[in-house]
C-alpha positions in Angstrom: 53.3 87.7 99.6 55.2 85.5 101.8 57.1 82.3 100.6 54.0 80.0 101.3 52.3 82.4 98.7 49.7 83.8 101.2 49.4 87.6 101.8 50.2 88.9 105.2 49.5 92.5 106.6 53.2 93.9 107.1 54.0 96.9 108.8 56.4 99.7 106.5 58.3 102.4 107.3 60.2 104.8 105.4 64.3 106.1 106.4 63.0 108.7 108.4 60.5 106.8 110.3 63.0 104.0 110.5 65.7 106.5 112.2 62.8 107.4 114.4 62.0 104.1 115.7 65.6 103.3 115.9 66.1 106.4 118.6 63.1 105.4 120.6 64.1 102.0 121.5 65.3 101.6 125.1 67.4 98.5 124.8 71.2 98.7 124.6 71.3 96.6 121.6 70.1 100.0 120.1 72.9 102.3 121.6 75.5 101.7 118.5 73.1 102.7 116.0 72.2 105.8 118.1 75.5 106.8 118.2 75.9 106.4 114.6 72.8 108.7 114.1 74.3 111.3 116.6 77.4 111.1 114.7 76.2 111.7 111.3 73.6 114.5 112.7 76.9 116.2 114.0 78.8 115.8 110.5 75.9 117.5 108.8 75.8 120.4 111.1 79.5 120.7 110.6 78.7 120.5 106.7 76.3 123.5 107.1 78.8 125.5 108.7 81.6 124.7 106.6 80.3 123.4 102.9 84.3 122.4 102.4 83.6 119.4 104.5 80.9 118.0 102.4 82.8 118.1 99.3 86.0 116.2 101.2 83.5 113.7 102.7 82.1 113.1 99.3 85.5 112.7 97.7 86.4 110.2 100.6 83.5 108.0 99.8 83.9 107.7 96.4 87.4 106.9 97.1 86.5 104.0 99.5 84.1 102.7 96.8 87.2 102.1 94.6 86.6 105.2 92.1 89.9 106.9 90.7 91.1 110.3 91.6 90.7 111.5 88.0 87.2 110.4 87.9 86.2 111.9 91.1 87.4 115.1 89.8 85.3 114.9 86.9 82.4 113.8 89.2 82.8 116.9 91.6 82.9 119.4 88.7 80.0 117.7 87.3 78.3 118.7 90.8 79.0 122.2 90.8 77.8 122.3 87.0 74.7 120.6 87.9 74.0 122.8 90.9 74.6 126.1 88.8 72.2 124.8 86.2 69.4 123.8 88.5 69.8 127.3 90.3 68.9 128.6 86.7 66.1 126.7 86.3 64.7 127.8 89.8 65.4 131.4 89.0 63.9 131.2 85.5 60.4 129.4 85.7 61.1 125.7 86.8 58.6 125.1 89.6 59.3 121.8 91.0 61.4 118.3 90.5 59.1 117.3 88.0 60.0 120.5 86.0 63.8 119.4 86.5 63.3 115.9 85.4 61.7 117.2 82.2 64.6 119.5 81.4 67.2 117.1 82.5 65.6 114.5 80.0 65.7 117.3 77.0 69.4 117.6 77.7 70.0 113.6 78.1 67.9 112.9 74.7 69.8 115.4 72.9 73.3 114.5 74.3 73.5 110.7 74.3 70.1 109.8 72.1 68.4 108.5 75.6 66.7 110.0 78.5 68.0 109.1 81.9 65.7 106.3 82.5 66.4 104.7 79.3 70.1 105.3 80.1 69.7 103.6 83.6 67.7 100.3 81.9 70.9 100.1 79.5 73.2 99.8 82.4 71.1 97.5 84.2 70.5 100.3 87.1 67.5 100.7 89.6 67.6 102.9 92.7 71.3 103.5 91.9 72.3 107.2 90.9 73.2 107.2 87.1 76.1 109.5 87.1 78.0 107.2 89.6 77.9 104.6 87.0 79.1 106.8 83.9 82.6 106.7 82.5 84.9 109.7 81.8 83.3 110.3 78.4 80.2 110.1 79.8 80.5 112.6 82.4 82.3 115.1 80.2 79.4 115.1 77.5 77.0 115.4 80.5 78.7 118.5 81.6 79.1 119.9 78.2 75.3 119.6 77.8 74.5 121.1 81.2 77.2 123.9 81.1 75.9 125.0 77.3 72.1 124.8 78.6 73.3 127.0 81.8 75.3 129.6 79.4 72.1 129.6 76.7 69.8 130.5 79.7 72.2 133.6 80.8 72.7 134.8 77.2 69.2 134.8 76.0 67.5 135.6 79.9 65.4 132.8 79.3 62.1 132.5 81.2 59.3 130.0 81.5 59.3 126.1 81.1 58.8 126.4 77.2 62.0 128.3 76.6 64.2 126.5 79.1 63.0 123.2 77.5 63.9 124.4 74.4 67.3 125.8 75.7 67.8 122.3 77.1 67.5 120.7 73.9 69.9 123.2 72.2 72.5 122.9 75.1 71.9 119.3 74.8 72.7 119.0 70.9 75.7 121.0 71.4 77.1 117.9 73.3 75.4 115.3 71.2 77.2 116.9 68.1 80.4 116.5 69.8 79.5 113.1 71.1 79.1 112.0 67.5 82.3 113.4 66.3 84.2 111.7 68.9 82.6 108.4 68.1 83.0 108.4 64.4 86.8 109.1 64.9 87.1 106.6 67.9 84.8 103.9 65.9 82.8 103.3 69.3 79.8 104.4 70.9 80.3 106.4 74.4 76.8 105.3 75.2 77.3 101.9 76.6 75.7 99.6 79.1 79.0 99.5 81.4 78.7 100.7 84.8 80.7 100.9 87.8 78.8 97.7 89.7 79.8 95.6 86.9 83.7 96.8 86.6 83.8 96.5 90.2 82.6 92.9 90.3 85.5 92.0 87.7 88.2 93.3 89.9 87.4 91.1 92.8 89.5 88.3 93.1 
């Protein structure tokens, strides 16, 4: 739909296709983009050879975005815990990304009372990564729910989506109980609509 109210045919491409188009452009004006793509590709090869580089670059990117060192530490630990959990799911019967989403939703619902999609709506997010907009407590309870679920899988040698789903709910409930106890003590909800985007805007002069 154009600004004049009429509809026109439009050429579209996904991110990978756009990069391939850029690579094929003979114009000198495309050279800065080509050099950038080459540099990113080289960095990716380096990270495959030395995974620690990926962690260092991730830390640097978060720092450049304005996140605190303390928050970054929790985020990085959360990534490790998440990877351990998804490895367990893969080995115990979760077949695809849709299964992972179902199990993640079970943990989130039991931990926070909302699914990830509902949580994103609460924070006013669209395509952004939900965990990048969580505060310390939200990250901590997310980690507790996921780490508890991993331990339940291992202890009970769980197999199949039905059992994994039941474990995910149980792991999330452990974190949910802890969250509610904290909320009762501090007198406020851990689950909020605050996010990093809003916080960053408030800090701007």
